[in-house]
Backbone of each chain as ProteinMPNN parsed JSONL, in Angstrom:
{"seq_chain_A": "MNWNKDKSLKFTRVCIYLFAVILVGMCIGAPWLYRGFLELRSPLLDGRLPYFLVTNYTTAVPVGIALYKMNGLLKNISANEVFISENTEYLRQLSWCCVAAGMIFAASGFYYFPFWFLCGTAMFMALILRVIKNVFAQAEEIKRENDYTI", "coords_chain_A": {"N_chain_A": [[33.678, -1.874, -32.886], [33.249, -2.422, -29.404], [30.456, -1.36, -28.004], [29.11, -0.07, -25.064], [27.065, 0.555, -22.066], [28.655, 1.953, -20.168], [30.661, 3.107, -21.753], [29.123, 4.766, -23.318], [28.162, 6.556, -21.395], [30.578, 7.72, -20.622], [31.311, 8.924, -23.016], [29.268, 10.823, -23.249], [29.878, 12.425, -21.078], [32.354, 13.405, -21.842], [31.501, 14.946, -23.964], [30.089, 16.889, -22.567], [32.166, 18.173, -21.178], [33.503, 19.137, -23.378], [31.636, 20.956, -24.395], [31.672, 22.695, -22.257], [34.227, 23.753, -22.502], [33.922, 25.027, -24.959], [32.038, 26.913, -24.198], [33.501, 28.479, -22.353], [35.434, 29.399, -24.119], [33.797, 30.877, -25.834], [33.044, 32.878, -24.094], [35.455, 34.124, -23.504], [36.421, 34.802, -26.054], [34.375, 36.283, -27.163], [34.143, 39.182, -27.812], [35.885, 39.49, -30.074], [34.931, 37.513, -31.764], [32.235, 38.253, -32.281], [32.677, 40.765, -33.382], [33.943, 40.113, -35.759], [31.874, 38.668, -36.929], [29.938, 40.661, -37.201], [31.185, 42.349, -38.956], [31.057, 40.93, -41.276], [28.339, 40.931, -41.674], [27.599, 43.585, -41.758], [26.192, 46.545, -43.367], [23.916, 46.369, -41.883], [23.807, 45.545, -39.201], [25.196, 47.404, -37.781], [26.838, 48.884, -34.999], [25.716, 47.209, -33.143], [27.179, 45.565, -31.561], [27.53, 45.696, -28.628], [25.013, 44.729, -27.797], [24.992, 42.088, -28.726], [27.056, 41.092, -27.181], [26.007, 41.323, -24.611], [23.876, 39.514, -24.803], [25.361, 37.167, -25.244], [26.89, 36.908, -22.814], [24.905, 36.867, -20.833], [23.455, 34.621, -21.535], [25.368, 32.715, -21.134], [25.306, 32.16, -18.435], [22.871, 30.57, -17.65], [23.481, 28.436, -19.367], [25.953, 27.503, -18.434], [25.188, 26.702, -15.854], [23.399, 24.69, -16.583], [25.131, 22.835, -17.799], [26.642, 22.079, -15.592], [24.665, 20.886, -14.012], [23.909, 18.788, -15.688], [26.231, 17.294, -15.643], [26.214, 16.464, -12.983], [23.919, 14.894, -13.011], [24.7, 12.85, -14.754], [26.761, 11.772, -13.24], [25.362, 10.618, -11.116], [23.874, 8.717, -12.556], [25.951, 7.126, -13.504], [26.704, 6.023, -11.109], [24.778, 4.179, -10.757], [22.445, 5.197, -9.725], [19.575, 5.996, -10.607], [16.651, 6.52, -10.718], [16.063, 8.648, -8.661], [15.186, 11.195, -6.271], [16.901, 13.379, -6.457], [17.818, 13.377, -9.108], [15.461, 13.92, -10.472], [15.063, 16.489, -9.618], [17.332, 17.68, -10.742], [16.635, 17.505, -13.46], [14.413, 19.144, -13.509], [15.596, 21.595, -12.889], [17.27, 21.826, -15.106], [15.393, 22.138, -17.098], [14.368, 24.651, -16.401], [16.642, 26.166, -16.852], [16.765, 26.052, -19.613], [14.45, 27.47, -20.191], [15.177, 29.97, -19.192], [17.323, 30.619, -20.898], [15.884, 30.68, -23.274], [14.218, 32.884, -22.82], [16.074, 34.943, -22.786], [16.964, 34.792, -25.413], [14.575, 35.408, -26.655], [14.224, 38.099, -25.986], [16.496, 39.069, -27.213], [15.891, 38.713, -29.825], [14.656, 40.982, -30.731], [16.573, 42.759, -31.641], [18.023, 41.236, -33.371], [16.628, 39.168, -35.418], [16.979, 36.273, -35.995], [17.51, 35.143, -33.505], [15.1, 34.497, -32.415], [14.475, 32.021, -33.442], [16.253, 30.425, -32.076], [15.207, 30.841, -29.577], [12.732, 29.541, -29.783], [13.664, 26.914, -30.108], [15.007, 26.498, -27.654], [12.875, 26.752, -25.86], [11.321, 24.604, -26.65], [13.015, 22.521, -26.012], [12.996, 22.845, -23.257], [10.399, 22.075, -22.736], [10.454, 19.368, -23.498], [12.285, 18.405, -21.598], [10.81, 18.869, -19.324], [8.748, 17.032, -19.61], [10.234, 14.661, -19.497], [11.164, 14.912, -16.92], [8.772, 14.624, -15.507], [8.236, 11.976, -16.131], [10.391, 10.758, -14.84], [9.774, 11.396, -12.186], [7.489, 9.866, -11.831], [8.513, 7.31, -12.304], [10.26, 7.133, -10.202], [8.492, 6.934, -8.078], [7.307, 4.47, -8.663], [9.539, 2.85, -8.409], [10.093, 3.162, -5.695], [7.858, 1.932, -4.62], [8.25, -0.63, -5.574], [10.635, -1.275, -4.283], [9.712, -1.489, -1.72], [8.155, -3.706, -1.781], [7.617, -6.755, -0.478]], "CA_chain_A": [[33.943, -1.436, -31.505], [32.269, -2.931, -28.447], [29.818, -0.195, -27.389], [28.262, -0.437, -23.94], [26.483, 1.646, -21.289], [29.723, 2.745, -19.549], [31.323, 3.907, -22.793], [28.154, 5.79, -23.718], [28.175, 7.573, -20.335], [31.87, 8.421, -20.709], [31.238, 9.764, -24.215], [28.397, 11.966, -22.935], [30.604, 13.321, -20.162], [33.374, 14.081, -22.661], [30.766, 15.982, -24.713], [29.768, 17.971, -21.628], [33.408, 18.925, -20.964], [33.766, 19.825, -24.64], [30.737, 22.111, -24.426], [32.14, 23.639, -21.234], [35.386, 24.422, -23.101], [33.369, 25.935, -25.985], [31.393, 28.017, -23.46], [34.578, 29.355, -21.848], [35.998, 30.013, -25.324], [32.823, 31.88, -26.297], [33.059, 34.001, -23.155], [36.731, 34.846, -23.654], [36.603, 35.327, -27.419], [33.147, 36.916, -27.667], [34.307, 40.475, -28.503], [36.515, 39.295, -31.392], [34.03, 36.651, -32.551], [31.069, 39.021, -32.747], [33.16, 41.835, -34.246], [34.134, 39.468, -37.057], [30.548, 38.326, -37.441], [29.245, 41.892, -37.586], [31.859, 42.894, -40.142], [30.516, 40.169, -42.402], [26.909, 41.237, -41.833], [27.344, 45.019, -41.793], [25.968, 47.612, -42.388], [22.619, 46.191, -41.213], [23.93, 45.361, -37.75], [26.192, 48.369, -37.285], [26.637, 49.402, -33.636], [24.961, 46.262, -32.304], [28.123, 44.695, -30.839], [27.235, 45.567, -27.187], [23.818, 43.891, -27.609], [25.411, 40.693, -28.909], [27.88, 40.703, -26.025], [25.093, 41.144, -23.459], [23.194, 38.229, -25.04], [26.347, 36.097, -25.049], [27.275, 36.71, -21.411], [23.749, 36.488, -19.992], [23.101, 33.231, -21.876], [26.41, 31.83, -20.599], [24.976, 31.776, -17.045], [22.042, 29.347, -17.616], [24.144, 27.328, -20.074], [26.946, 26.988, -17.489], [24.457, 25.969, -14.798], [22.853, 23.47, -17.208], [26.233, 21.877, -17.98], [26.985, 21.592, -14.252], [23.586, 19.982, -13.587], [23.998, 17.584, -16.531], [27.364, 16.519, -15.126], [25.733, 15.835, -11.75], [22.961, 13.857, -13.416], [25.466, 11.723, -15.302], [27.505, 11.178, -12.122], [24.408, 9.749, -10.423], [23.539, 7.586, -13.432], [27.14, 6.256, -13.495], [26.718, 5.316, -9.819], [23.564, 3.341, -10.77], [21.344, 5.834, -8.985], [18.859, 6.648, -11.714], [15.348, 7.089, -10.359], [16.115, 9.227, -7.317], [14.605, 12.554, -6.281], [17.941, 14.337, -6.856], [17.841, 13.45, -10.573], [14.231, 14.613, -10.889], [15.33, 17.9, -9.342], [18.287, 18.122, -11.775], [15.906, 17.674, -14.719], [13.561, 20.323, -13.342], [16.474, 22.769, -12.992], [17.712, 21.907, -16.507], [14.259, 22.683, -17.843], [14.319, 26.091, -16.115], [17.797, 26.779, -17.527], [16.356, 26.209, -21.02], [13.467, 28.569, -20.222], [15.938, 31.213, -18.993], [18.036, 30.894, -22.157], [14.838, 31.028, -24.247], [13.76, 34.263, -22.54], [17.141, 35.859, -23.23], [16.914, 34.791, -26.885], [13.343, 36.103, -27.065], [14.502, 39.545, -25.897], [17.537, 39.393, -28.195], [15.272, 38.677, -31.157], [14.21, 42.33, -31.14], [17.622, 43.455, -32.403], [18.514, 40.326, -34.409], [15.484, 38.242, -35.388], [17.251, 34.817, -35.923], [17.513, 34.666, -32.109], [13.777, 33.952, -32.107], [14.509, 30.578, -33.756], [16.927, 29.803, -30.925], [14.248, 30.917, -28.469], [11.784, 28.442, -30.015], [14.372, 25.652, -29.858], [15.259, 26.398, -26.199], [11.592, 26.522, -25.186], [10.898, 23.233, -26.963], [13.895, 21.662, -25.191], [12.482, 22.959, -21.884], [9.178, 21.271, -22.689], [10.867, 17.952, -23.531], [12.893, 18.111, -20.296], [9.714, 18.877, -18.351], [8.055, 15.74, -19.762], [11.155, 13.638, -18.976], [11.159, 15.104, -15.454], [7.54, 14.008, -15.004], [8.418, 10.517, -16.258], [11.318, 10.383, -13.77], [9.057, 11.482, -10.902], [6.588, 8.703, -11.774], [9.362, 6.116, -12.197], [10.791, 7.17, -8.829], [7.402, 6.442, -7.243], [7.18, 3.024, -8.95], [10.732, 2.191, -7.833], [9.92, 3.146, -4.239], [6.843, 0.911, -4.341], [8.888, -1.918, -5.85], [11.621, -1.504, -3.211], [9.001, -1.834, -0.484], [7.314, -4.897, -1.967], [8.389, -7.839, 0.136]], "C_chain_A": [[32.844, -1.93, -30.571], [31.667, -1.764, -27.639], [28.942, -0.648, -26.229], [27.829, 0.803, -23.164], [27.571, 2.572, -20.698], [30.408, 3.666, -20.552], [30.417, 5.05, -23.227], [28.134, 6.93, -22.694], [29.445, 8.409, -20.389], [31.845, 9.406, -21.883], [30.401, 11.02, -23.936], [29.124, 12.956, -22.033], [31.695, 14.083, -20.901], [32.714, 15.222, -23.439], [30.44, 17.169, -23.808], [31.011, 18.832, -21.388], [33.754, 19.752, -22.205], [32.911, 21.088, -24.745], [31.158, 23.164, -23.4], [33.327, 24.436, -21.774], [34.906, 25.432, -24.148], [32.752, 27.161, -25.309], [32.432, 29.014, -22.948], [35.204, 30.111, -23.021], [35.112, 31.127, -25.849], [32.844, 33.11, -25.399], [34.33, 34.832, -23.307], [36.799, 35.536, -25.02], [35.404, 36.071, -27.981], [33.371, 38.25, -28.386], [34.879, 40.332, -29.918], [35.585, 38.54, -32.334], [32.871, 37.459, -33.139], [31.482, 40.192, -33.641], [33.343, 41.298, -35.667], [32.807, 39.163, -37.727], [29.824, 39.569, -37.96], [29.88, 42.544, -38.814], [31.341, 42.209, -41.402], [29.093, 40.605, -42.729], [26.602, 42.731, -41.971], [26.869, 45.44, -43.192], [24.668, 47.437, -41.587], [22.72, 46.15, -39.696], [24.962, 46.304, -37.129], [25.844, 48.87, -35.874], [25.89, 48.456, -32.713], [25.869, 45.349, -31.467], [27.799, 44.576, -29.346], [26.032, 44.669, -26.915], [24.176, 42.402, -27.704], [26.216, 40.201, -27.703], [27.011, 40.468, -24.788], [24.367, 39.803, -23.591], [24.134, 37.069, -24.741], [26.601, 35.828, -23.559], [26.083, 36.343, -20.51], [23.337, 35.045, -20.282], [24.111, 32.253, -21.279], [26.066, 31.347, -19.187], [24.062, 30.531, -17.017], [22.693, 28.155, -18.311], [25.185, 26.678, -19.149], [26.286, 26.163, -16.387], [23.94, 24.645, -15.362], [23.94, 22.411, -17.38], [26.623, 21.25, -16.644], [25.943, 20.573, -13.778], [23.621, 18.675, -14.384], [25.121, 16.675, -16.052], [26.951, 15.778, -13.848], [24.792, 14.687, -12.036], [23.699, 12.616, -13.925], [26.271, 11.009, -14.216], [26.603, 10.191, -11.385], [24.068, 8.521, -11.256], [24.709, 6.601, -13.469], [27.203, 5.434, -12.214], [25.472, 4.436, -9.653], [22.429, 3.89, -9.905], [20.554, 6.659, -9.99], [17.57, 7.33, -11.241], [15.341, 7.552, -8.899], [15.628, 10.678, -7.408], [15.608, 13.614, -6.742], [17.964, 14.507, -8.384], [16.601, 14.154, -11.113], [14.418, 16.121, -10.721], [16.3, 18.482, -10.387], [17.554, 18.408, -13.089], [15.006, 18.906, -14.674], [14.4, 21.599, -13.508], [16.971, 22.958, -14.428], [16.633, 22.531, -17.374], [14.174, 24.206, -17.638], [15.484, 26.833, -16.75], [17.453, 27.032, -19.0], [15.368, 27.36, -21.156], [14.2, 29.911, -20.113], [16.667, 31.6, -20.284], [17.033, 31.333, -23.231], [14.357, 32.455, -24.081], [14.798, 35.279, -23.036], [17.127, 35.954, -24.763], [15.679, 35.539, -27.392], [13.564, 37.613, -27.051], [15.511, 39.957, -26.965], [16.987, 39.416, -29.621], [14.833, 40.045, -31.647], [15.309, 43.114, -31.877], [18.223, 42.571, -33.494], [17.541, 39.137, -34.462], [15.828, 36.734, -35.384], [17.312, 34.257, -34.493], [16.16, 34.075, -31.721], [13.692, 32.457, -32.437], [15.175, 29.819, -32.597], [16.001, 29.783, -29.711], [13.262, 29.755, -28.563], [12.412, 27.098, -29.68], [14.567, 25.442, -28.354], [13.96, 26.099, -25.445], [11.098, 25.093, -25.433], [11.726, 22.229, -26.149], [13.402, 21.647, -23.734], [11.253, 22.078, -21.711], [9.515, 19.773, -22.649], [11.426, 17.542, -22.165], [11.831, 18.02, -19.199], [8.976, 17.53, -18.382], [8.933, 14.624, -19.179], [11.189, 13.706, -17.453], [9.92, 14.449, -14.841], [7.616, 12.483, -15.06], [9.31, 10.022, -15.118], [10.606, 10.377, -12.417], [8.151, 10.267, -10.726], [7.393, 7.419, -11.568], [9.945, 5.991, -10.787], [9.762, 6.579, -7.862], [7.231, 4.918, -7.406], [8.333, 2.26, -8.311], [10.582, 2.071, -6.314], [8.931, 2.041, -3.842], [7.437, -0.492, -4.515], [9.887, -2.286, -4.751], [10.95, -1.963, -1.92], [7.97, -2.941, -0.687], [8.136, -6.088, -1.502], [7.854, -9.194, -0.348]], "O_chain_A": [[31.66, -1.866, -30.9], [32.295, -1.252, -26.712], [28.106, -1.534, -26.405], [28.158, 1.933, -23.525], [27.437, 3.796, -20.72], [30.7, 4.827, -20.263], [30.88, 6.163, -23.474], [28.095, 8.106, -23.057], [29.412, 9.629, -20.227], [32.289, 10.549, -21.77], [30.769, 12.128, -24.329], [29.002, 14.169, -22.199], [31.936, 15.258, -20.627], [33.272, 16.312, -23.564], [30.51, 18.32, -24.239], [30.933, 20.061, -21.39], [34.223, 20.887, -22.112], [33.398, 22.151, -25.133], [31.022, 24.365, -23.635], [33.431, 25.641, -21.541], [35.415, 26.551, -24.219], [32.913, 28.291, -25.772], [32.27, 30.227, -23.086], [35.469, 31.309, -22.928], [35.594, 32.182, -26.258], [32.684, 34.238, -25.866], [34.3, 36.061, -23.25], [37.184, 36.701, -25.123], [35.408, 36.453, -29.151], [32.837, 38.438, -29.479], [34.405, 40.983, -30.849], [35.461, 38.862, -33.515], [32.567, 37.363, -34.328], [30.743, 40.574, -34.548], [32.952, 41.937, -36.643], [32.636, 39.369, -38.928], [29.185, 39.54, -39.011], [29.204, 43.202, -39.605], [31.207, 42.833, -42.455], [28.69, 40.646, -43.891], [25.467, 43.102, -42.268], [27.142, 44.711, -44.145], [24.356, 48.253, -40.719], [21.844, 46.648, -38.989], [25.525, 46.015, -36.073], [24.7, 49.232, -35.598], [25.476, 48.848, -31.622], [25.386, 44.47, -30.753], [27.79, 43.461, -28.825], [26.016, 43.932, -25.929], [23.74, 41.581, -26.897], [26.078, 39.058, -27.266], [27.246, 39.537, -24.017], [24.254, 39.049, -22.624], [23.757, 36.108, -24.072], [26.539, 34.687, -23.101], [26.239, 35.597, -19.543], [22.917, 34.326, -19.375], [23.772, 31.115, -20.958], [26.478, 30.26, -18.783], [24.44, 29.525, -16.416], [22.493, 27.008, -17.91], [25.286, 25.452, -19.088], [26.753, 25.081, -16.033], [24.03, 23.606, -14.707], [23.701, 21.228, -17.137], [26.9, 20.053, -16.564], [26.289, 19.533, -13.217], [23.395, 17.596, -13.836], [24.989, 15.451, -16.052], [27.297, 14.612, -13.659], [24.852, 13.64, -11.392], [23.362, 11.487, -13.571], [26.442, 9.791, -14.263], [27.015, 9.076, -11.067], [23.983, 7.413, -10.728], [24.499, 5.388, -13.465], [27.686, 4.302, -12.213], [25.153, 4.003, -8.546], [21.575, 3.147, -9.422], [20.816, 7.843, -10.199], [17.418, 8.547, -11.349], [14.711, 6.945, -8.033], [15.656, 11.297, -8.472], [15.227, 14.621, -7.34], [18.108, 15.619, -8.893], [16.678, 14.895, -12.093], [13.994, 16.917, -11.559], [16.126, 19.608, -10.854], [17.811, 19.416, -13.747], [14.855, 19.617, -15.668], [13.983, 22.55, -14.169], [17.082, 24.083, -14.915], [16.911, 23.339, -18.26], [13.937, 24.953, -18.588], [15.345, 27.991, -17.144], [17.796, 28.072, -19.562], [15.433, 28.133, -22.111], [13.894, 30.86, -20.835], [16.633, 32.755, -20.707], [17.307, 32.251, -24.004], [14.116, 33.158, -25.062], [14.462, 36.313, -23.613], [17.258, 37.037, -25.334], [15.727, 36.213, -28.421], [13.153, 38.321, -27.971], [15.411, 41.036, -27.549], [17.55, 40.059, -30.507], [14.655, 40.247, -32.848], [15.009, 44.026, -32.646], [18.853, 43.069, -34.426], [17.627, 38.219, -33.648], [15.054, 35.958, -34.824], [17.183, 33.05, -34.29], [16.076, 33.252, -30.81], [12.94, 31.716, -31.804], [14.736, 28.741, -32.196], [16.008, 28.837, -28.923], [12.986, 29.074, -27.575], [11.783, 26.247, -29.051], [14.326, 24.351, -27.837], [13.945, 25.296, -24.512], [10.531, 24.458, -24.544], [11.206, 21.223, -25.665], [13.388, 20.609, -23.073], [11.08, 21.421, -20.684], [8.937, 19.015, -21.87], [11.092, 16.48, -21.64], [11.933, 17.211, -18.277], [8.629, 16.967, -17.344], [8.444, 13.753, -18.46], [11.236, 12.677, -16.78], [10.001, 13.803, -13.796], [7.132, 11.788, -14.167], [9.025, 8.995, -14.502], [10.805, 9.474, -11.604], [8.048, 9.706, -9.635], [7.018, 6.556, -10.775], [10.101, 4.891, -10.257], [10.108, 5.828, -6.95], [7.04, 4.189, -6.434], [8.149, 1.18, -7.749], [10.893, 1.038, -5.722], [9.14, 1.32, -2.866], [7.172, -1.405, -3.731], [9.98, -3.443, -4.34], [11.525, -2.715, -1.133], [7.043, -3.104, 0.107], [9.197, -6.39, -2.048], [8.368, -10.239, 0.051]]}, "seq_chain_B": "MPIVVNLDVVMAKRKISAGDLAKAIDITPANLSVLKNGKAKAVRFTTLEALCKTLECQPGDILEYVSEEEF", "coords_chain_B": {"N_chain_B": [[-1.527, 3.793, 6.953], [-4.423, 1.739, 6.552], [-4.032, -1.033, 6.789], [-2.806, -3.289, 9.0], [0.158, -4.84, 10.098], [0.575, -7.734, 11.802], [2.78, -9.255, 12.371], [4.845, -9.46, 14.265], [3.435, -10.222, 16.554], [2.468, -12.776, 15.899], [4.914, -14.023, 15.53], [5.942, -13.906, 18.106], [4.137, -15.581, 19.404], [4.743, -17.989, 18.205], [7.268, -18.232, 19.0], [9.618, -17.542, 17.515], [12.631, -16.268, 16.148], [13.562, -13.172, 14.443], [15.701, -13.44, 12.697], [15.78, -16.228, 12.26], [13.276, -16.612, 11.079], [13.514, -15.046, 8.775], [15.483, -16.488, 7.445], [14.138, -18.903, 7.087], [12.01, -18.232, 5.374], [13.336, -17.27, 3.264], [14.08, -14.505, 2.82], [15.687, -11.285, 3.142], [16.959, -10.167, 6.362], [16.64, -7.426, 6.597], [14.528, -6.829, 4.855], [12.529, -8.261, 6.126], [12.329, -6.818, 8.434], [11.319, -4.409, 7.408], [8.806, -5.291, 6.668], [7.77, -6.117, 9.155], [7.708, -3.699, 10.555], [5.688, -2.356, 9.36], [6.252, -0.826, 7.115], [6.175, -1.695, 4.577], [4.989, -1.605, 1.182], [3.642, -3.434, -0.309], [2.842, -6.96, -0.316], [4.14, -9.927, -1.548], [2.39, -12.796, -2.873], [3.825, -15.141, -2.722], [5.617, -14.641, -0.655], [3.829, -14.3, 1.43], [2.682, -16.807, 1.488], [4.902, -18.375, 2.218], [5.363, -17.309, 4.74], [2.964, -18.007, 6.119], [3.16, -20.765, 5.977], [5.516, -21.329, 7.415], [4.968, -20.137, 9.898], [2.703, -21.432, 10.564], [0.006, -20.427, 10.246], [-2.847, -18.341, 9.321], [-3.36, -16.004, 6.551], [-4.893, -13.892, 7.568], [-4.156, -13.805, 10.2], [-1.799, -12.512, 10.176], [-2.153, -10.164, 8.692], [-4.222, -7.324, 9.158], [-7.239, -5.489, 8.827], [-7.848, -2.19, 9.648], [-10.181, 0.294, 10.201], [-10.078, 3.708, 8.956], [-10.933, 5.593, 10.888], [-10.639, 4.277, 13.347], [-7.962, 3.898, 13.173]], "CA_chain_B": [[-2.283, 2.85, 6.102], [-5.331, 0.959, 7.418], [-3.662, -2.451, 6.908], [-1.816, -3.43, 10.075], [0.893, -6.112, 10.033], [0.747, -8.279, 13.159], [3.784, -10.308, 12.259], [5.594, -9.605, 15.532], [2.568, -10.937, 17.509], [2.494, -14.197, 15.499], [6.276, -14.507, 15.782], [6.071, -14.089, 19.559], [3.347, -16.767, 19.75], [5.458, -19.177, 17.7], [8.612, -18.144, 19.606], [10.64, -17.62, 16.45], [13.354, -14.988, 16.033], [13.504, -12.531, 13.122], [16.751, -14.04, 11.872], [15.354, -17.594, 11.874], [12.143, -16.507, 10.16], [14.034, -14.536, 7.496], [16.172, -17.602, 6.792], [13.141, -19.922, 6.726], [11.178, -17.819, 4.22], [14.284, -16.85, 2.228], [14.172, -13.056, 2.531], [16.754, -10.681, 3.963], [16.459, -9.621, 7.637], [16.244, -6.021, 6.374], [13.183, -6.846, 4.274], [11.595, -8.737, 7.159], [12.152, -5.678, 9.333], [10.41, -3.484, 6.702], [7.468, -5.895, 6.759], [7.361, -6.099, 10.569], [7.457, -2.324, 11.003], [4.559, -1.777, 8.611], [6.707, 0.13, 6.106], [6.028, -2.318, 3.251], [3.903, -1.077, 0.34], [2.913, -4.602, -0.819], [3.411, -8.265, 0.066], [3.936, -10.914, -2.616], [1.694, -14.014, -2.434], [4.837, -16.165, -2.402], [6.137, -14.305, 0.68], [2.74, -14.564, 2.374], [2.56, -18.268, 1.556], [6.041, -18.867, 3.008], [5.132, -16.879, 6.132], [1.886, -18.829, 6.684], [3.654, -22.143, 6.087], [6.512, -21.378, 8.492], [4.364, -19.752, 11.187], [1.484, -22.265, 10.706], [-1.108, -19.52, 10.513], [-3.603, -17.869, 8.154], [-2.999, -14.611, 6.22], [-5.628, -12.982, 8.456], [-3.465, -13.675, 11.496], [-0.665, -11.594, 9.972], [-2.649, -8.869, 8.209], [-5.507, -6.938, 9.736], [-7.745, -4.205, 8.337], [-8.383, -1.31, 10.676], [-10.754, 1.44, 9.489], [-9.342, 4.97, 9.121], [-11.336, 6.262, 12.136], [-9.987, 3.564, 14.459], [-6.53, 4.042, 12.973]], "C_chain_B": [[-3.186, 1.985, 6.977], [-5.036, -0.543, 7.492], [-2.532, -2.554, 7.945], [-1.16, -4.812, 9.966], [1.155, -6.583, 11.466], [1.785, -9.393, 13.2], [4.523, -10.541, 13.577], [4.782, -10.383, 16.585], [2.624, -12.437, 17.218], [3.871, -14.796, 15.785], [6.482, -14.791, 17.271], [5.324, -15.348, 20.001], [4.087, -18.043, 19.367], [6.883, -19.258, 18.271], [9.723, -18.337, 18.564], [11.318, -16.253, 16.313], [13.272, -14.463, 14.596], [14.523, -13.161, 12.17], [16.35, -15.405, 11.355], [14.226, -17.543, 10.851], [12.606, -16.04, 8.781], [14.709, -15.656, 6.71], [15.16, -18.627, 6.277], [12.325, -19.525, 5.493], [12.019, -17.222, 3.09], [14.141, -15.374, 1.814], [15.244, -12.466, 3.442], [16.164, -10.167, 5.285], [15.99, -8.167, 7.491], [14.827, -5.952, 5.809], [12.138, -7.308, 5.286], [11.293, -7.604, 8.144], [11.185, -4.652, 8.728], [8.975, -3.978, 6.843], [6.916, -5.791, 8.192], [6.968, -4.706, 11.046], [6.343, -1.618, 10.233], [4.966, -0.763, 7.565], [6.511, -0.409, 4.686], [4.83, -1.742, 2.506], [3.039, -2.237, -0.175], [3.612, -5.874, -0.355], [3.112, -9.247, -1.067], [3.219, -12.134, -2.035], [2.701, -15.086, -2.021], [5.412, -15.934, -0.997], [5.095, -14.65, 1.738], [2.574, -16.075, 2.587], [3.669, -18.855, 2.437], [5.872, -18.509, 4.486], [4.097, -17.779, 6.812], [2.354, -20.267, 6.925], [4.595, -22.283, 7.292], [5.872, -21.122, 9.859], [3.085, -20.546, 11.507], [0.289, -21.395, 11.099], [-1.827, -19.162, 9.219], [-3.174, -16.435, 7.835], [-3.665, -13.591, 7.145], [-4.986, -12.814, 9.824], [-2.328, -12.648, 11.394], [-1.143, -10.202, 9.582], [-4.034, -8.581, 8.781], [-5.933, -5.583, 9.157], [-8.328, -3.408, 9.5], [-8.907, -0.066, 9.962], [-10.016, 2.731, 9.863], [-9.649, 5.643, 10.461], [-10.635, 5.638, 13.341], [-8.479, 3.789, 14.434], [-6.108, 5.435, 13.43]], "O_chain_B": [[-2.759, 1.54, 8.042], [-5.74, -1.261, 8.203], [-1.457, -1.979, 7.776], [-1.838, -5.82, 9.769], [1.858, -5.926, 12.234], [1.67, -10.346, 13.971], [4.79, -11.681, 13.955], [5.35, -11.106, 17.403], [2.797, -13.259, 18.118], [3.977, -15.94, 16.228], [7.112, -15.78, 17.648], [5.8, -16.092, 20.858], [4.066, -19.037, 20.093], [7.6, -20.233, 18.047], [10.621, -19.166, 18.715], [10.657, -15.215, 16.356], [12.958, -15.203, 13.664], [14.238, -13.385, 10.993], [16.541, -15.72, 10.181], [14.204, -18.312, 9.89], [12.163, -16.557, 7.755], [14.545, -15.773, 5.496], [15.304, -19.154, 5.174], [11.987, -20.373, 4.667], [11.486, -16.735, 2.093], [14.089, -15.047, 0.629], [15.654, -13.102, 4.412], [14.998, -9.774, 5.326], [15.061, -7.734, 8.173], [14.023, -5.121, 6.232], [11.011, -6.813, 5.304], [10.168, -7.452, 8.619], [10.341, -4.095, 9.43], [8.055, -3.202, 7.102], [5.759, -5.429, 8.404], [6.032, -4.541, 11.828], [6.091, -0.43, 10.434], [4.157, 0.07, 7.156], [6.661, 0.327, 3.711], [3.798, -1.432, 3.102], [1.852, -2.056, -0.446], [4.803, -5.872, -0.044], [1.965, -9.381, -1.492], [3.404, -12.473, -0.866], [2.459, -15.847, -1.084], [5.662, -16.88, -0.249], [5.411, -15.207, 2.789], [2.357, -16.546, 3.703], [3.419, -19.711, 3.285], [6.195, -19.304, 5.368], [4.311, -18.256, 7.926], [2.002, -20.897, 7.922], [4.484, -23.224, 8.078], [6.185, -21.793, 10.843], [2.471, -20.367, 12.558], [-0.344, -21.602, 12.134], [-1.452, -19.631, 8.144], [-2.687, -15.722, 8.712], [-3.079, -12.558, 7.468], [-5.226, -11.83, 10.522], [-1.952, -12.009, 12.377], [-0.624, -9.193, 10.061], [-4.89, -9.461, 8.874], [-5.126, -4.664, 9.014], [-9.187, -3.892, 10.237], [-8.173, 0.565, 9.202], [-9.413, 2.834, 10.931], [-8.755, 6.195, 11.101], [-10.117, 6.328, 14.219], [-7.812, 3.863, 15.466], [-4.928, 5.779, 13.351]]}, "name": "protein", "num_of_chains": 2, "seq": "MNWNKDKSLKFTRVCIYLFAVILVGMCIGAPWLYRGFLELRSPLLDGRLPYFLVTNYTTAVPVGIALYKMNGLLKNISANEVFISENTEYLRQLSWCCVAAGMIFAASGFYYFPFWFLCGTAMFMALILRVIKNVFAQAEEIKRENDYTIMPIVVNLDVVMAKRKISAGDLAKAIDITPANLSVLKNGKAKAVRFTTLEALCKTLECQPGDILEYVSEEEF"}
């Protein structure tokens, strides 16, 4: 198969839509999903269903925002507008979305400790995004200088 | 920035229009405008050479250093 930049961008956007569908599915089916999960894990997690639902729905907010921002970022990249201030801002917001999700997982870890692993992962993702954001900000500056070199 | 571009002065002395100069040194009129208005961040030696050749002048006639206080 002839793989190129456009196909890669399309594939990433399809993945974003797929994740958006999963997110909506998780929000709609959360009560049934977690009830089934808790039945498998009981009696240790008996009566914890409301906690899981709160974690699910509060996490859905930063995840939804992150998906929306990622879509915007990809739209700009598809339009060949890569090193622009808007994209740096998108990356900064994505990083904060990861921090927000990490905080929710950190609090959720008190009733179900595996959430702390997710917290660690989300915080590490936030750090990576922060570094990429800094690279973008620097590249934006270099591009501006290059654009104004006559 | 303390570097002042006096391109418009030299152009007026040589009586050459922006369009003609842009064509002569092979840059776009938009880029020449950026240079003329002092918005440029850097000037390539090749551009400077073409400017000096076309306008029959020295780089010092086009670029001038003005200290921050005077600026």
